[in-house]
C-alpha positions in Angstrom: 0.0 0.0 0.0 2.8 2.4 0.9 4.5 1.7 -2.4 1.3 2.5 -4.3 0.8 5.7 -2.3 4.4 6.8 -3.1 3.9 6.3 -6.7 0.7 8.3 -6.7 2.4 11.1 -4.9 5.3 11.1 -7.3 2.9 11.2 -10.3 1.1 14.2 -8.8 4.3 16.0 -8.2 5.5 15.3 -11.8 2.1 16.4 -13.2 2.2 19.7 -11.3 5.8 20.3 -12.3 4.9 19.8 -16.0 1.8 21.9 -15.6 4.0 24.6 -14.0 6.5 24.5 -16.9 3.7 24.7 -19.4 2.1 27.6 -17.5 5.4 29.4 -17.4 5.8 28.9 -21.2 2.3 30.2 -21.8 2.9 33.2 -19.5 6.2 33.9 -21.3 4.5 33.6 -24.7 1.7 35.9 -23.7 4.1 38.4 -22.3 6.1 38.3 -25.5 2.9 38.9 -27.5 1.9 41.7 -25.3 5.3 43.3 -25.7 5.3 42.8 -29.4 1.8 44.3 -29.6 2.9 47.3 -27.5 6.0 47.7 -29.7 4.1 47.6 -33.0 1.0 49.5 -32.0 2.4 52.1 -29.6 6.1 52.5 -29.8 6.4 52.1 -33.6 3.0 53.4 -34.5 4.3 56.5 -36.4 6.7 54.5 -38.4 4.2 52.0 -39.7 1.6 54.7 -40.3 4.1 56.4 -42.6 4.8 53.1 -44.5 1.1 52.5 -44.9 0.6 55.9 -46.4 3.5 55.4 -48.7 1.9 52.1 -49.9 -1.3 54.0 -50.8 0.2 57.3 -52.1 2.9 57.6 -54.8 4.6 60.5 -56.6 4.6 60.2 -60.4 6.2 62.4 -63.0 3.9 64.2 -65.5 5.3 64.3 -69.0 5.5 67.8 -70.5 4.0 68.8 -73.8 6.6 69.1 -76.5 7.2 72.5 -78.1 6.0 73.1 -81.7 8.3 73.7 -84.7 7.1 76.4 -87.0 8.4 78.0 -90.2 9.3 81.7 -90.4 5.7 82.7 -91.2 4.2 80.6 -88.4 3.1 77.5 -90.4 3.3 74.6 -88.0 5.7 71.8 -89.2 5.7 69.7 -86.0 2.7 69.7 -83.6 1.2 67.5 -80.9 -1.9 65.4 -81.2 -4.1 63.2 -79.0 -3.1 59.5 -79.0 -5.7 57.0 -77.8 -4.7 53.7 -76.1 -6.5 50.9 -74.3 -4.8 49.4 -71.3 -5.7 46.6 -68.8 -4.3 45.7 -65.4 -2.5 42.4 -65.4 -4.7 41.0 -62.6 -7.6 41.1 -65.0 -5.8 39.3 -67.7 -7.8 36.1 -67.3 -11.1 37.9 -67.5 -10.0 39.7 -70.7 -8.6 36.5 -72.3 -12.0 34.8 -71.8 -13.6 37.4 -74.1 -10.7 38.3 -76.3 -12.3 37.3 -79.6 -15.1 39.8 -79.0 -12.8 42.5 -77.9 -10.6 42.0 -80.9 -13.5 43.1 -83.1 -13.2 46.6 -81.6 -9.4 47.0 -81.0 -7.7 44.7 -83.5 -5.1 43.5 -80.9 -1.5 42.8 -81.9 0.2 39.5 -81.2 2.6 41.0 -78.7 -0.4 42.3 -76.7 -2.0 38.8 -76.7 1.3 37.3 -75.6 1.6 39.7 -72.6 -2.0 38.9 -71.6 -1.3 35.1 -71.6 1.9 35.6 -69.6 0.1 37.7 -67.0 -2.8 35.2 -66.8 -0.4 32.3 -66.1 1.2 33.9 -63.1 -0.1 35.5 -59.9 2.8 38.0 -59.7 1.7 41.5 -60.3 3.3 42.9 -63.5 1.5 46.2 -64.0 -0.6 47.5 -66.9 -0.7 45.9 -70.3 -1.2 47.9 -73.5 -3.9 46.3 -75.5 -4.1 48.8 -78.4 -2.3 51.9 -79.4 -2.8 54.7 -81.9 -6.5 54.1 -82.2 -8.3 56.0 -84.9 -11.3 58.1 -84.0 -13.8 55.6 -85.5 -12.2 52.8 -83.5 -12.4 54.9 -80.3 -16.1 55.5 -80.9 -16.8 51.8 -81.4 -14.9 50.9 -78.2 -16.7 53.5 -76.1 -20.0 52.0 -77.2 -18.9 48.6 -76.1 -16.8 49.6 -73.1 -19.6 48.7 -70.6 -19.0 45.1 -71.5 -15.3 45.4 -70.7 -15.0 47.4 -67.5 -11.4 46.1 -67.0 -10.2 47.8 -70.2 -9.4 51.5 -69.7 -9.4 54.0 -72.6 -6.5 56.4 -72.2 -5.5 59.6 -74.1 -1.9 60.8 -74.4 -0.4 63.8 -76.3 2.0 62.6 -79.0 4.1 64.2 -81.8 2.6 64.7 -85.2 4.0 66.1 -88.5 1.1 67.7 -90.4 3.1 68.2 -93.6 3.8 64.4 -94.0 7.0 63.7 -95.8 7.8 67.4 -96.4 10.9 68.7 -94.7 11.5 65.3 -93.1 15.3 65.5 -93.1 15.6 69.0 -91.5 12.8 68.3 -88.9 14.0 64.9 -88.0 11.6 62.9 -85.9 10.9 61.5 -82.4 11.1 57.9 -81.5 10.8 55.8 -78.3 13.6 56.1 -75.9 16.0 53.2 -76.2 18.8 51.9 -73.9 21.4 53.9 -75.8 19.4 57.1 -75.1 19.1 56.2 -71.4 22.8 55.6 -71.2 23.6 59.0 -72.9 21.0 60.9 -70.8 22.5 59.4 -67.6 26.0 60.5 -68.6 24.7 64.0 -69.3 22.8 64.1 -66.0 19.5 64.6 -67.7 17.8 61.2 -67.2 15.6 62.3 -64.3 13.8 64.6 -66.6 12.9 61.7 -68.9 11.7 59.1 -66.5 8.1 59.6 -67.5 8.8 60.3 -71.1 8.3 57.8 -73.9 9.8 59.7 -76.8 13.0 61.7 -77.6 14.1 63.7 -80.6 16.1 61.8 -83.3 17.8 63.6 -86.2 17.3 67.1 -87.4 15.8 69.9 -85.4 14.1 67.5 -83.1 17.4 66.2 -81.9 19.5 69.4 -82.1 17.0 71.3 -80.0 15.7 68.4 -77.8 16.5 70.1 -74.5 14.4 73.2 -75.4 11.6 71.2 -77.1 11.2 68.6 -74.4 10.3 70.9 -71.5 10.4 70.1 -67.8 8.2 67.3 -66.2 5.7 68.0 -63.4 4.7 65.9 -60.4 1.4 64.4 -59.3 0.3 62.4 -56.2 -1.7 59.2 -56.9 -3.7 56.9 -54.6 -3.4 53.3 -55.6 -5.0 50.1 -54.3 -3.4 46.8 -53.4 -3.3 45.8 -57.0 -1.5 49.0 -58.1 -4.5 50.5 -59.8 -4.7 54.3 -59.7 -7.8 55.5 -57.7 -7.2 59.2 -57.5 -4.7 61.8 -58.7 -3.7 65.1 -57.1 -1.5 67.6 -59.0 1.6 68.7 -57.1 3.7 70.5 -59.7 2.5 71.4 -63.2 4.9 70.4 -66.0 6.5 73.2 -68.1 5.8 72.8 -71.8 8.7 72.8 -74.2 9.6 75.9 -76.0 8.3 76.5 -79.6 11.1 76.6 -82.1 10.7 79.0 -85.1 12.7 78.1 -88.2 14.3 80.3 -90.9 12.6 78.1 -93.4 10.0 79.5 -95.8 7.7 76.6 -96.1 6.2 77.7 -99.4 9.8 77.7 -100.8 10.6 74.4 -99.1 7.5 72.8 -100.6 8.3 74.2 -104.1 11.9 72.8 -103.9 10.5 69.4 -102.9 8.1 69.5 -105.8 10.9 70.3 -108.2 12.9 67.3 -106.9 10.0 64.9 -106.9 10.9 61.6 -108.6 14.7 62.5 -108.6 17.6 62.1 -106.3 19.2 65.3 -105.3 19.1 68.4 -103.1 18.2 72.1 -103.1 19.6 74.6 -100.7 18.5 78.3 -100.5 19.7 80.8 -98.0 19.9 84.5 -97.3 23.4 85.6 -98.3 23.8 88.2 -95.6 22.8 86.5 -92.4 23.0 82.8 -93.3 19.3 82.1 -92.7 18.4 78.9 -94.6 15.2 79.4 -96.6 14.9 75.9 -98.0 16.8 72.7 -97.3 15.3 69.9 -99.5 16.6 66.4 -100.0 15.1 63.8 -102.2 13.9 61.1 -101.8 12.5 62.0 -98.4 10.5 60.2 -95.7 7.5 60.8 -93.5 8.6 61.6 -89.9 5.2 60.3 -88.7 6.2 56.7 -89.4 8.9 56.8 -86.7 6.6 57.7 -83.8 5.0 54.3 -83.5 8.2 52.6 -84.5 9.2 51.4 -88.0 9.1 47.8 -88.9 12.3 46.0 -90.1 10.9 46.0 -93.6 10.4 49.8 -93.5 13.8 50.3 -92.1 15.4 48.3 -94.9 13.4 50.3 -97.4 14.6 53.6 -96.0 18.2 52.5 -96.1 18.1 50.8 -99.5 20.2 52.2 -102.3 17.7 50.8 -104.7 15.2 53.2 -103.3 17.6 56.1 -103.3 18.4 55.7 -99.5 15.7 58.1 -98.3 17.3 58.5 -94.9 20.4 60.2 -96.4 20.2 64.0 -96.0 21.9 64.8 -99.3 21.8 68.6 -98.7 24.3 68.4 -95.8 25.6 64.8 -95.9 26.0 64.1 -99.6 29.5 64.8 -100.9 29.9 65.3 -104.7 32.5 66.5 -107.1 31.5 70.2 -107.7 32.3 70.1 -111.4 32.6 73.5 -113.1 30.8 75.3 -110.2 34.3 75.5 -108.6 35.6 77.8 -111.3 34.4 81.2 -110.0 36.0 80.3 -106.6 39.3 79.3 -108.3 39.2 82.5 -110.4 38.7 84.7 -107.3 41.4 82.8 -105.4 43.8 83.3 -108.4 43.3 87.0 -108.2 43.6 87.1 -104.4 46.6 84.9 -104.2 48.4 86.6 -107.1 48.4 83.5 -109.3 46.8 85.6 -112.0 46.3 89.3 -112.5 43.1 90.9 -113.9 44.7 91.4 -117.3 45.8 87.8 -117.7 44.8 86.0 -120.9 45.1 82.5 -122.1 44.7 80.9 -125.5 42.4 77.9 -125.5 43.0 75.4 -128.3 40.5 72.8 -126.9 43.2 70.6 -125.4 45.6 70.9 -122.5 48.7 68.7 -122.7 50.2 67.6 -119.4 52.4 65.2 -121.4 52.1 64.0 -125.0 50.1 61.0 -123.7 48.1 62.8 -121.0 45.6 65.2 -122.6 42.7 67.1 -121.0 40.0 68.4 -123.3 37.7 71.4 -123.3 34.0 70.8 -123.7 34.1 72.8 -127.0 36.1 71.2 -129.8 38.8 73.6 -131.1 38.7 75.6 -127.9 37.6 79.1 -127.1 40.4 81.3 -128.4 41.7 84.1 -126.3 40.3 83.8 -122.8 40.5 86.2 -119.8 39.3 85.5 -116.3 35.8 86.8 -117.1 35.3 84.7 -120.2 36.7 81.6 -118.5 33.7 81.7 -116.2 31.1 82.8 -118.7 32.0 80.1 -121.2 33.3 77.6 -118.6 36.6 77.1 -120.3 38.2 73.9 -118.9 41.7 74.4 -120.3 42.0 77.8 -118.5 41.6 76.0 -115.2 43.7 73.0 -116.2 46.6 75.3 -116.8 45.9 77.2 -113.5 45.8 74.1 -111.4 49.0 72.7 -113.0 50.8 76.0 -112.5 50.0 76.4 -108.7 49.8 72.8 -107.5 47.4 71.1 -105.2 48.6 72.6 -101.9 48.2 76.1 -103.2 44.8 75.3 -104.5 43.9 74.0 -101.0 45.1 77.3 -99.5 43.1 79.4 -101.9 39.9 77.4 -101.7 40.0 77.1 -97.9 39.0 80.8 -97.7 35.6 79.8 -99.1 35.1 77.1 -96.4 35.6 74.1 -98.7 36.8 71.0 -96.9 35.3 72.4 -93.6 32.0 72.0 -91.8 29.6 74.9 -92.2 28.5 74.4 -88.5 24.8 74.3 -89.4 22.7 73.9 -86.2 21.7 70.3 -86.9 23.7 67.2 -86.8 24.7 64.9 -89.6 26.8 67.3 -91.7 30.0 66.2 -93.5 32.9 68.5 -94.4 33.5 67.5 -98.0 37.1 67.0 -99.2 39.7 69.5 -100.1 42.8 67.4 -100.8 46.5 68.0 -100.3 49.6 66.0 -101.0 49.8 65.0 -97.3 46.2 63.9 -97.3 46.7 61.4 -100.1 49.8 60.0 -98.5 48.1 59.6 -95.1 44.8 58.3 -96.4 45.6 56.3 -99.5 49.3 55.6 -98.8 50.2 57.0 -102.2 52.2 60.0 -103.4 50.5 62.9 -105.2 51.0 63.0 -109.0 50.7 66.0 -111.3 47.8 64.2 -113.0 45.9 64.3 -109.8 46.0 68.1 -109.7 44.7 68.9 -113.2 41.1 67.5 -112.6 40.7 69.6 -109.5 40.9 72.7 -111.7 37.5 71.7 -113.1 36.0 70.3 -109.9 36.8 66.6 -110.5 39.2 64.2 -109.0 39.6 64.0 -105.2 37.7 67.2 -104.4 34.2 66.9 -102.9 31.6 69.4 -101.6 28.2 69.3 -100.1 25.3 71.3 -101.5 25.1 73.4 -98.4 28.8 74.0 -98.5 28.7 75.2 -102.1 25.7 77.4 -101.4 27.4 79.0 -98.5 30.5 79.6 -100.5 28.5 81.3 -103.3 26.9 83.5 -100.7 30.4 84.9 -99.9 30.7 86.1 -103.5 27.1 87.5 -103.4 27.5 89.4 -100.1 30.8 91.1 -100.8 33.2 88.5 -99.3 31.7 88.0 -95.8 31.7 84.6 -94.0 28.3 83.5 -92.8 27.1 80.6 -90.7 24.1 78.8 -92.2 21.4 78.1 -89.6 17.8 76.9 -89.4 16.5 78.3 -86.2 15.6 82.0 -85.7 13.7 81.9 -82.4 13.4 79.6 -79.4 10.7 80.3 -76.9 10.3 83.8 -78.2 13.9 84.6 -77.8 15.4 85.7 -81.2 18.8 84.2 -82.2 20.8 86.9 -84.0 23.4 86.3 -86.7 27.1 86.9 -86.1 28.4 90.4 -86.9 31.5 92.4 -87.0 33.3 90.4 -89.6 35.6 91.8 -92.3 35.4 91.1 -96.0 37.9 88.5 -97.1 38.4 89.7 -100.7 39.3 92.9 -102.5 36.2 94.6 -104.0 37.9 95.0 -107.4 38.5 91.2 -107.6 35.0 90.4 -106.5 33.6 92.7 -109.1 35.3 90.8 -111.9 33.9 87.5 -110.7 30.4 88.9 -109.9 30.1 90.5 -113.4 31.2 87.3 -115.0 28.6 85.2 -113.0 25.9 87.7 -114.1 26.8 87.1 -117.8 26.6 83.3 -117.4 22.8 83.6 -117.6 22.9 86.2 -120.4 23.2 85.7 -124.2 26.5 83.9 -124.8 26.6 82.4 -121.3 26.3 78.7 -120.6 23.1 79.1 -118.7 21.2 81.6 -120.8 18.7 79.4 -122.6 17.6 77.4 -119.5 18.1 79.9 -116.7 18.4 83.5 -117.8 16.1 83.7 -120.8 12.9 85.6 -120.2 13.8 86.2 -116.6 12.2 89.3 -115.0 15.3 89.9 -112.9 19.1 89.4 -113.4 20.6 86.1 -112.2 24.2 85.4 -111.4 25.3 81.8 -111.4 27.4 78.9 -112.6 26.6 75.6 -114.2 28.4 72.4 -113.3 28.5 68.8 -114.6 30.2 66.3 -112.4 31.4 63.1 -113.9 30.4 59.9 -112.1 32.4 57.5 -114.2 35.3 57.7 -116.7 34.4 58.8 -120.2 32.8 56.0 -122.2 33.4 55.4 -125.9 31.7 53.1 -128.5 33.3 52.5 -131.9 35.7 55.4 -131.3 32.9 57.9 -130.4 32.4 59.3 -126.9 28.9 58.3 -125.7 26.5 61.0 -124.8 25.2 61.2 -121.3 21.7 59.9 -122.1 23.3 56.9 -123.9 24.8 55.7 -120.6 23.1 53.6 -117.9 21.5 56.0 -115.4 23.8 55.2 -112.6 26.8 56.2 -114.8 25.4 59.5 -115.9 26.8 62.8 -114.8 25.5 64.8 -111.8 24.0 68.2 -112.7 24.8 71.3 -110.7 23.7 74.9 -110.7 24.5 77.5 -108.0 23.6 81.2 -108.2 22.1 84.2 -106.6 19.5 86.8 -107.5 18.9 89.6 -108.2 22.5 89.9 -109.5 22.8 93.6 -108.6 21.2 93.2 -105.1 21.2 89.6 -103.9 18.3 88.4 -101.8 18.7 84.7 -102.2 21.4 82.2 -103.0 20.4 78.7 -104.3 22.3 75.6 -105.0 20.8 72.5 -106.6 22.2 69.1 -107.5 20.3 66.5 -109.5 22.1 63.1 -109.3 22.7 61.6 -112.7 20.9 64.5 -114.3 23.4 65.2 -117.0 24.0 68.9 -118.0 23.9 71.3 -115.1 22.4 74.2 -117.1 19.7 72.0 -118.6 18.7 70.1 -115.5 19.7 71.8 -112.3 19.5 75.3 -113.7 15.7 75.4 -114.2 15.2 74.1 -110.7 17.2 77.0 -109.3 15.4 79.5 -111.5 12.0 78.1 -110.3 13.0 78.4 -106.6 14.2 82.0 -107.2 10.9 82.9 -109.0 8.9 81.5 -106.1 10.9 83.4 -103.5 11.4 86.8 -105.2 8.1 87.1 -107.1 5.7 85.3 -104.7 7.2 85.2 -101.2 8.7 88.7 -101.3 6.4 90.1 -104.0 9.2 92.0 -105.7 8.6 93.8 -109.0 11.1 94.3 -111.8 11.1 96.4 -114.9 11.4 95.0 -118.4 15.0 96.2 -118.7 17.1 95.1 -115.8 20.6 95.5 -117.4 20.8 99.1 -116.4 20.9 98.0 -112.8 24.0 96.0 -113.3 27.6 97.1 -112.6 28.5 99.7 -115.3 31.5 97.8 -116.5 29.3 94.7 -117.1 26.8 96.8 -119.0 29.5 98.2 -121.2 30.8 94.7 -122.1 27.3 93.5 -123.0 
């Protein structure tokens, strides 16, 4: 009995001990819970309240409205328009997928949108909003609004996007905007500008859009948004209004730009027109062109290949500032003025043209006129475009001296136009050939440069700027496209000195005026029936070596098109008081006077007679330099 009683007592003691341990554990656990509650609810209340508010409220950037681009008269060339989109939150992807066939009748969904919906429906992880449709037309928007009650998960959204109301007109000089890519992000971060673009979808590419991106983009604003647990926006509260981008006013006369583009339609080439005194560019046309609107939504691979295909004329190439061509005979008035300035020739110098220049008995260079031009002075060498005069000049002075004389006109140098993509042309020297080609310079390399062939290359803008120096009395100008930004006018440079002696300029100016008069190479196609005097120079730039068939030189129109000569004309008007300088090149156009000359004449007519409304008498020769009139 005693043993049984002891066992019972031990069991009771063991039970109460275990019960006490359990009780202590429970008391400790309750104490810990009470402490944790006190810590969370009282001691750290302010901290968690702030976190809760931050989960409900977020700050978002508000994208600014991009500034407009206008021509000098106020015509809008780049504007902003409403862009309609339909979006859905990813947590509603399954619901939308179940009715996707019906929704597709209204929105015409793309494959990439369907793919994102399927990915979102397959995972419970929140991925944000999915774009179902973009760039909806107004009829599509109306259809969707009528049916939207059946698709409450799909939200119609409106955004402001860039638009180019003139289509493919002025595409090269305007450039375009495209979606920001990783390269843009990297560049903006290096420049310390990325924070301004966090909410932006687009950025300027090429032309004015890129060159004046900082001013056109504007400054973003801020808004406070309330969001639910799924990340959907419930309410918005403005905090800081965005600052719209500045409007950019161009020097371009759109009527003149459009006229130049019409004249180039169906051809490959460029037209540049500018004010000879302040460098304002009045027209900058390149053909073929492209529609800047195509880049906003992103071009397809097929479109991109088409834009860069030489079979289509490589529409993306801005020929006016990027194309480099042999100048042909348009180089002659600059060589003539350089010869007078550098002392290579004096005003009374004459040369006897026989039709052939002999470098050696085996190396002969021909005039365009069989039998030559007889006695030729500097004036006649320009009026009749006498090749042998300039063959002899080039041979006498050498390539390095030619480089020195032509450098004063800016050849071989960037014009510093205020958009990117410009090339400097080529003005060779002996050292250039050795460094670039690893070959020495030969006398036979120098002779063609005298007539704008061989290694020399210019851009249409460069040639136009150089001719402006002759037109304005020898002053250097900087071509530019922008005249105002945000109402602030950008003035031209001033205080320069003329680079050439007036008496030397007068000889060349008078000769250029006679080029378009009876006896000049551009009279029949440029000067005839003109209501105002025109000064200018024709040029024909060979693309390939001369071709012969059965001992006869083939005419230009007998050659395949890709081997035909380029046609140049550069000039200014009125000859006695220049208001405009124009340069035109027509690739594979043949004769400069016959093909490019009429283009320049039509551009001059548009500007002088229509844009400016100038009036001229029947007899304009009395307004020319008295010496020129006497020689007529």
